[in-house]
N, C-alpha and C positions, 0 to 999 in steps of 0.2 A: 460642788463649788460655788461660793459665794461669787456672783459674776459682778457684784458692784467693787469687790476687792479686785478684780481682775485675775491673770494668771502670770506665772513668771513669763518673760517674754526676751526674745533675742531678735536684733536687727541685723543684718548683715548688708553692709554697702560695699561693693565692689565694681572698680571701675578696670574692665580689661581692654576696651576699645575708646580711642579718644576722636575727637570731634576732628573732621577734616582742617588742615592748616595747623592743628596742634602739634607741637615740636616733641611729642612724648610718644614713645613706641608702645605698642600693644603688650599687653600683658599675659602671654600663654601661661594657663595654669590657674588664673584666678577663677574662673569659671568651675573648675573642679574641686577648688576651696570650697566655695560656695554651697556647692552640691553637697560636700562631705559634712559641713557644718550644718546644714538644714537635715539630714539624716541623721546626725550622731545627737543634735541637741533635741530634735522631735522625740525621740526614743527616750529622753529624758524628761519627758514633760514639758518642754519649752513650747510656744507658741513661736514660730519662726517665720519671718519675712525677709524676702532677699529684694535688694534693690540693687539693679547694675546699671552702670553708666551714666549716673546722674550729672548734672551740673554741678558748680559749687554752690549756688543759691538754692538748687534743689536739696542738697545734702543739708544746708542750714535749715530748711524749712522743714524737711523730714525730722530731723532731732529736735527742733523745736516743738514739734508736734507730738513727739513721742515723748518728751519729758513731761508732758501734761498728762498723759494716759496712766490710769490706774495699774499697777504690777501687784502682784501677790508678796514676793518675798525678794525677788531678784531681778533686775534688768542687764542685760548682757548686749554689749554693742561691738561689731566688729568694723573695721575700716581697713579697706586692702586698696592700695593704688600706689603711684608713683608718690614720692614725698620728699620732705627735708625737716631739719629739725624745727618743730613747733608746728608742723602743717602737713597735710596730703593735699593732692590735687584731684578736681573735678574732671570730667570728662571734657571740659570746656578749657581746662589748662590752668584754671584760676585756683589760687590756694583755698584751703578750709583750714581756718586756725583752729586746733585742736582746742586751745584755751576757750574759743566761744562755745564750743560744741559742750565740753564740761561744764561750763558757765551754766547752761541751760538747766542743767540737773539738779542744781543747787534751789530747790523750791519747796513748797510744803507738800506736793504730790509725792515727791521721792526722796521726803525725810524719813529717816530710819530704814530706808529699803537699801538692800546692797544693789551697788552699781558697779559692774565690771566692764572695762573697755579694751579690747586686743586691737592692735594697731600694727598691720602689716605693711610697713612701708620704711624705705631708707631715712637715715636723720642726719645722713652728710655723705661725702665722697671719699672716706678712707680707705678706696680701693683703686686698682689701677685704672688710670685715664683709657676712655675707649671701651671699657667694659660696662654693657649696661645691666645695672640691676634695677631696683625700685627706687630710682635716684634721680634728682635732677639738680642745679647747682646754684640757685638763687634764693635766698629768703631774706626779709627784712626785721621779721618781728623778733622779739627779744628770746632767747633759747629758754628761759627759767619761767617765763609767764604761765605756761601750761601748768607746771608746777603748782605755782600759787592758786590756779583756779580750780583745781581738783576738789570737789565736795567732800564732806565728811562721809564715811561709809562708803567710800569709792575706791576702787584699785584699778591702776592702768598697767597692762602689761604691754609692752614696745617688744617687737621683733629682736631688736638689736639696741646696742648701747649708742648714746649720742656720739655722733659725727660717723659712724658707721654705716655701711650698707646693708641691705635685707636680701637674702638670696629668694629667687623664684626661679620656679624649673615648670617646663610645659605640664609635668603630672601634679603640680601643686607646691606651695611655699613649704619649706622644711618646718617652719612656726605653726602654721596652722594645721598642718597634715599632722604633725605630732601632738598638739593638743587634742585633736579629735580621736587619734590613736590611743594616746592615754586614757580620754574619758570611755572607751570602749572596755576597758579591762576594770572589772568590778572594785576592785581595791583602790583603783585612784578615784573612782567617781565619790567615794565615800569620805575622802579626804577634806580636811578644812582648806579653805580657797586658798592660802599664802603656802601651804605645803603642797598642794596641787602646783602652783606656779613654780615652786623650787624643783619639782620633778620635771616641769615642761623645761625649765632652764637647762637643768642638768641632761636631760635627754638629748636637746639641741647642740647643747655646747661640747658632749662628749660622744655623740653617736653621727653628727654631722661631720663632714669635710669634703671641701669642694674640690674639684679635681679639672684638669685643663691647663693649658701652656700658661695662662696668665693668672688664673685662682687657685691652681693646685696648691692644697693645703690649708687654704682659707678656711675660717670658722666663723661660727654665728654665736653670740651670746644675748640672749634676751635680756629685758631690762624691767623690773617690777618697781612700781610706784603704789604705796598705799596711804590710804587715811583712812583706813578700816578701825572701828573703834570695839569691835567685837568679832567674835569667831564666827565663820560664815561657811555653811555646807552645802551650794547652791546647786550641786550635781547628785546629792545622795538619796538613794532610794528609800522610800517610806519603808520603815520598820527596820532599817538597818541601824547598827549603833557607829555611827560615823567616828565617834572618838577613838575606837580601836582599831580602825580599817588600816592596813596597808604597811609597806615598809617605809623606811626613810629613803629620802631621794638619792643619797649617794649609793644605795644598796640596791637601785631600781634596775641599773643597766652597769656593766662594766666596762671599763675605759677601752678594752681591746676590742670591742664589738663597733668598730668605726664603719659607718655608711656612708661611701662616696657617692656623691652625685654631681653631674655637671651643671653649672649654673648656666640659667637662662639669659636669651637677650630679652628684656622686657621693656 
């Protein structure tokens, strides 16, 4: 490998425990997500770095630095925390505005490189009051500003649609756990990125259903924002014919295979 070009890299930022005095509950399951992401992506040739329980300033500084580092073909970022529309929260309880993070990667180093962001956080409170998911209730930045700041050749996959909560479980989030499970299957690894994200949306939407007195029957629907200008195969195995791999998203699973899980208090 030409080390001047770098390698495909993944950066996982996971906030599971918040600083004393911060009125945000811990997020059981976040560490399981990070470990599974590390194991899955490492097997696919990514250099994976995990950063846990960083403050908002530390997260900004991390991504500013990462945006200047060389990458071979693809940069993958995962942000997992409590959140609201347009932001996630650091361990200090302060917001990290996603528009700022995305904007860092609009530079010469990342030009013509594929960039994928996975955001495991709520984007609102469209669930019953008193149920803790990955959400808090106050934000001030415009909800559409992250969309305007996404650089060319970038895709952002949110765990949920605007205004809705994202589920977290002590065994991990349905969004990130499903992402890893799909990548463990050879046919999915060789899919073009937007097709893979469609399968991810289908799997989460049709195989997950919350249970419990307050959230029984509730669903989660991931949301993809893309400014890709070309087909991207970031997880394909060398020598495989990625264009011919796999089935369509709608034929991946049957709607009758509904997996029920109890939502966490996170």
